[in-house]
C-alpha positions in Angstrom: 184.1 97.2 142.6 181.5 98.1 140.1 178.9 100.9 140.9 176.1 99.8 143.1 172.4 100.0 142.9 171.4 101.6 146.0 168.6 99.1 146.4 171.0 96.3 146.5 171.8 94.8 149.9 174.1 92.0 150.9 173.6 89.7 153.8 176.8 88.2 155.2 176.2 84.8 157.2 179.1 83.2 159.2 179.4 81.8 162.7 182.9 83.5 163.1 182.7 87.0 164.1 186.1 87.9 162.6 185.2 86.7 159.2 181.9 88.7 159.4 183.7 91.8 160.4 186.2 91.6 157.7 183.7 91.0 154.9 181.4 93.6 156.1 184.0 96.4 156.5 185.5 95.5 153.1 182.4 95.5 151.2 181.0 98.6 152.8 184.3 100.3 151.8 183.7 99.3 148.5 180.2 100.9 148.3 177.9 98.1 149.4 175.0 98.2 151.9 175.6 95.2 154.1 174.0 93.5 157.0 175.6 90.4 158.9 174.1 87.4 160.7 175.8 84.8 163.1 173.9 81.7 161.9 171.2 80.4 159.4 168.2 80.9 161.6 169.0 84.5 162.2 169.7 85.0 158.5 166.3 83.5 157.7 164.5 86.0 160.0 166.3 88.8 158.3 165.5 87.5 154.9 161.8 87.3 155.7 161.7 90.9 157.0 164.2 92.8 154.8 165.1 92.9 151.2 168.4 91.5 150.1 170.0 91.2 146.7 172.7 88.7 147.7 173.7 86.2 150.4 177.3 85.2 151.2 177.2 82.2 153.6 179.6 80.0 155.1 178.9 76.3 154.7 179.7 74.8 158.1 177.8 76.6 160.9 176.2 75.4 164.2 172.5 74.3 163.7 171.5 74.8 160.1 174.1 74.5 157.6 174.9 76.8 154.7 173.5 74.2 152.3 170.3 74.0 154.0 170.0 77.9 154.0 170.7 77.9 150.4 167.9 75.3 149.6 165.6 77.5 151.7 166.5 80.7 150.2 166.2 79.3 146.7 162.7 78.0 147.5 161.5 81.2 149.2 163.4 83.9 147.3 164.4 82.3 144.0 165.6 85.7 142.6 168.2 86.1 145.4 171.7 85.7 144.5 173.8 83.5 146.8 177.6 82.9 147.2 178.9 80.0 149.3 182.0 80.2 151.4 183.8 76.8 151.8 187.1 75.3 152.7 189.7 74.3 150.2 189.2 70.7 150.9 185.5 70.8 150.4 185.3 71.4 146.6 182.5 68.7 146.3 180.3 70.9 148.5 181.1 73.9 146.5 180.1 72.2 143.3 176.9 70.8 144.9 176.0 74.3 146.0 176.2 75.4 142.3 173.9 72.7 141.3 171.3 73.7 144.0 171.5 77.4 142.8 174.4 79.3 144.3 175.9 81.7 141.7 179.5 81.3 143.0 181.6 80.0 145.7 184.6 81.5 147.7 187.3 79.3 149.3 188.8 79.9 152.6 191.3 81.2 153.3 189.9 83.8 150.8 191.5 86.9 149.2 189.3 90.0 149.4 190.0 90.8 145.7 188.5 87.4 145.0 185.4 88.3 147.1 185.1 91.4 145.3 185.1 89.7 141.9 182.6 87.0 143.0 180.3 89.7 144.5 180.3 91.6 141.2 179.7 88.6 139.1 176.9 87.4 141.1 175.0 90.8 141.3 175.5 91.4 137.6 174.2 87.9 136.8 171.1 88.6 139.2 170.6 91.9 137.2 170.7 90.1 133.9 168.3 87.2 135.2 165.7 89.9 136.5 166.1 92.1 133.3 165.6 89.0 131.0 162.6 87.9 133.1 161.0 91.4 132.9 161.5 91.5 129.1 160.1 88.0 128.9 157.2 88.9 130.9 156.8 92.1 128.9 157.0 90.0 125.7 154.4 87.7 127.0 152.0 90.4 128.0 152.5 91.9 124.3 151.9 88.5 122.9 148.6 88.2 124.9 147.6 91.6 124.0 148.3 91.0 120.3 146.5 87.5 120.4 143.4 89.3 122.1 143.5 91.9 119.3 143.9 89.3 116.6 141.0 87.2 117.9 139.0 90.4 118.0 139.9 91.1 114.5 139.0 87.6 113.4 135.8 87.8 115.2 135.1 91.1 113.3 136.0 89.4 110.1 133.7 86.4 110.7 130.9 88.7 111.6 131.5 90.4 108.2 131.6 87.0 106.6 128.2 86.2 108.2 126.7 89.4 107.1 127.9 89.0 103.4 126.7 85.5 103.2 123.4 86.4 104.8 123.0 89.2 102.3 123.7 87.1 99.3 121.3 84.2 100.5 118.6 86.8 101.5 119.0 88.5 98.0 118.2 85.3 96.3 115.4 84.4 98.8 113.7 87.6 98.1 113.4 86.5 94.6 112.8 82.6 94.8 111.2 82.2 98.3 112.1 78.4 98.7 115.8 78.8 97.8 117.2 79.8 101.1 115.8 76.8 103.0 117.1 74.6 100.0 120.5 76.4 100.3 120.6 75.5 104.0 119.6 71.9 103.5 122.0 71.2 100.7 124.9 72.7 102.8 124.3 70.5 105.5 123.8 67.4 103.3 127.1 68.4 101.5 129.0 68.5 104.6 127.7 65.4 106.0 128.6 63.5 102.7 131.9 65.2 102.4 133.3 64.2 105.7 133.7 60.6 104.3 136.3 61.8 101.8 139.1 63.1 104.1 138.8 66.7 103.2 140.6 69.3 105.3 138.7 71.6 107.5 139.4 74.7 105.2 138.1 72.5 102.3 134.9 71.8 104.2 134.4 75.6 105.0 134.9 76.4 101.3 132.5 73.5 100.2 129.9 74.5 102.9 130.1 78.1 101.4 129.8 76.9 97.8 126.9 74.7 98.6 125.0 77.5 100.5 125.7 80.0 97.5 125.4 77.5 94.7 122.3 79.2 93.2 123.3 82.8 93.8 123.8 83.2 90.0 120.0 83.0 89.8 119.9 86.6 90.8 120.8 87.4 87.2 118.0 85.2 85.7 114.8 86.9 84.7 111.8 86.5 87.0 109.6 85.4 84.1 112.0 82.4 83.8 113.0 81.9 87.5 109.4 82.0 88.9 107.6 80.2 86.0 105.3 77.8 87.4 105.5 75.5 84.5 108.2 73.6 82.7 110.9 75.8 80.8 111.0 76.0 77.1 114.3 75.2 75.4 115.0 78.9 74.8 114.2 79.6 78.6 116.6 76.8 79.6 119.5 78.5 77.6 119.1 81.5 80.0 118.6 79.3 83.2 121.8 77.5 82.5 123.8 80.7 82.7 123.3 81.0 86.4 126.5 78.8 87.4 128.6 81.3 85.4 126.9 84.4 86.7 127.3 82.9 90.2 131.0 82.2 89.6 131.5 85.8 88.5 129.8 87.2 91.5 132.0 85.2 94.0 135.4 85.1 92.4 135.7 88.8 93.1 134.9 88.4 96.9 138.2 87.3 98.5 137.0 84.9 101.2 134.3 83.3 98.9 136.6 83.0 95.6 137.5 79.4 96.5 133.9 78.4 96.9 133.3 79.9 93.4 134.4 76.7 91.6 131.8 74.7 93.3 129.0 77.2 92.2 130.5 77.1 88.6 130.5 73.3 88.4 127.6 72.3 90.4 125.5 71.4 87.3 128.1 69.3 85.7 127.5 65.5 85.2 129.8 62.6 85.4 128.9 61.4 81.9 129.8 65.1 80.4 125.9 66.2 79.8 125.9 68.9 82.4 126.5 72.5 82.1 128.1 75.1 81.7 131.4 73.4 80.4 130.4 69.9 79.8 133.0 68.4 82.1 133.4 64.8 82.6 134.3 62.3 85.4 137.2 63.5 87.7 137.7 66.8 85.7 134.7 68.0 87.8 135.9 69.2 91.2 135.3 66.7 94.0 133.1 69.2 96.0 130.9 69.7 93.0 130.6 66.1 92.5 129.6 65.7 96.1 127.1 68.5 95.9 125.5 67.1 92.7 124.2 64.1 94.6 122.7 65.9 97.5 121.3 68.6 95.3 119.3 65.9 93.6 118.2 64.5 96.8 116.8 67.9 98.0 115.2 68.7 94.7 113.4 65.6 94.6 112.3 65.6 98.1 110.8 69.4 97.9 107.7 70.7 96.7 108.0 72.5 93.3 105.4 74.6 91.5 104.8 71.8 89.1 104.8 68.8 91.6 104.7 67.8 95.2 107.8 66.5 97.1 108.8 62.9 96.4 109.8 60.3 99.1 113.4 59.9 100.2 113.2 56.2 99.1 112.3 57.4 95.5 115.2 60.0 95.6 117.6 57.5 96.9 116.6 55.1 94.1 117.0 57.8 91.6 120.6 58.4 92.8 121.5 54.8 92.8 120.3 54.5 89.1 122.3 57.7 88.3 125.5 56.4 89.5 128.2 56.5 86.7 125.9 58.6 84.5 124.9 61.7 86.4 126.9 61.1 89.5 130.4 60.0 90.4 129.9 56.3 91.5 132.1 56.6 94.4 130.2 59.6 95.7 126.8 57.9 95.1 128.0 54.8 97.0 129.2 56.8 100.0 125.8 58.6 99.9 123.8 55.4 99.9 125.9 54.1 102.9 124.6 56.7 105.0 121.2 55.7 106.7 118.2 57.4 105.4 117.1 58.5 108.8 120.3 60.6 108.9 119.1 62.6 105.9 115.6 62.8 107.2 117.0 64.3 110.5 118.9 67.1 108.6 116.0 67.9 106.6 113.6 68.2 109.6 116.4 70.1 111.7 117.1 72.8 109.1 113.5 73.3 108.2 112.8 74.0 111.9 115.6 76.4 112.3 114.7 78.3 109.1 110.9 78.5 110.3 112.1 79.8 113.6 114.4 82.5 111.8 117.1 80.6 113.5 119.4 80.5 110.5 122.5 82.6 111.4 124.3 79.7 112.6 124.0 78.1 109.2 125.3 81.3 107.8 128.5 81.4 110.0 131.6 80.2 107.8 133.1 78.0 110.2 131.1 77.2 113.4 129.1 74.3 112.0 132.0 72.4 110.6 133.6 69.9 113.1 137.5 69.7 112.9 
């Protein structure tokens, strides 16, 4: 018999005293720690109060049968190994016991060598099952630990994203005081309109970042031009039109913002090719930039400027309608006009309120405001 773990104990259950005695002496001589019971009820009492690795039980016993004992043992102690003793003419019962959860069966009259082999197989199988369960639980714990660590790391990354976005927007706001509120509004406008075009969650994230940071290149524009209260001269416009390229160069070197850099580069392009900096036309302009162009015009027209007061939303929407096919992608303009005016007014009011309350951190978060 294979070497025994001193913690392994065997319970022998049979109503025939001679069978119990033979098995008990034989298995103890082979190095096993054994206990015997004359019936199933006594066996259940012992199982409740003592630890056993294996039960060897006869099928036919007065009162509770070995099959009933097997069912109860598997329900109460599923890790316990079980071997059924059955007659030669009752193979159906033996097969049924295996289906219920017995590890093996021994037929009467049995050979002691066959008993030994069955016990060895049952205990070894039990050890393997317990060992596999231990390794599985250990692996699950490691997965949980790693998942927790990954979530913590992702949280830290997201926080760093917030800080980076906040720093960029606030740097621009320090120079052009209206820009941050404008950036928050066009971000929300852009995402509202973009959801009509079947973009992926990741695309929406990048589009939101591009909209938020579309004017970041103005950091590189002279104050005398950026803050001029009057209309710009042609020479000054040449300098101002450099800001998409400047913004693109700033963002493309920041890994998590590099996909958004394309929106920043193309946000002043026009459907008819008369935009800047590259004079792109039609569908050569990225879809995100075409979406942004519409809502940027909405916000520019409905916001106060040094040289004029804000226009009404009705006037702005009329302008966008007339610009479809020229300044704007007609399909994007149509989708914009299909959204009720009150929806745009609600976004405008909500963003302004949050910004005035200094509650803009949620807008700066790269993911939390975008529904999947």
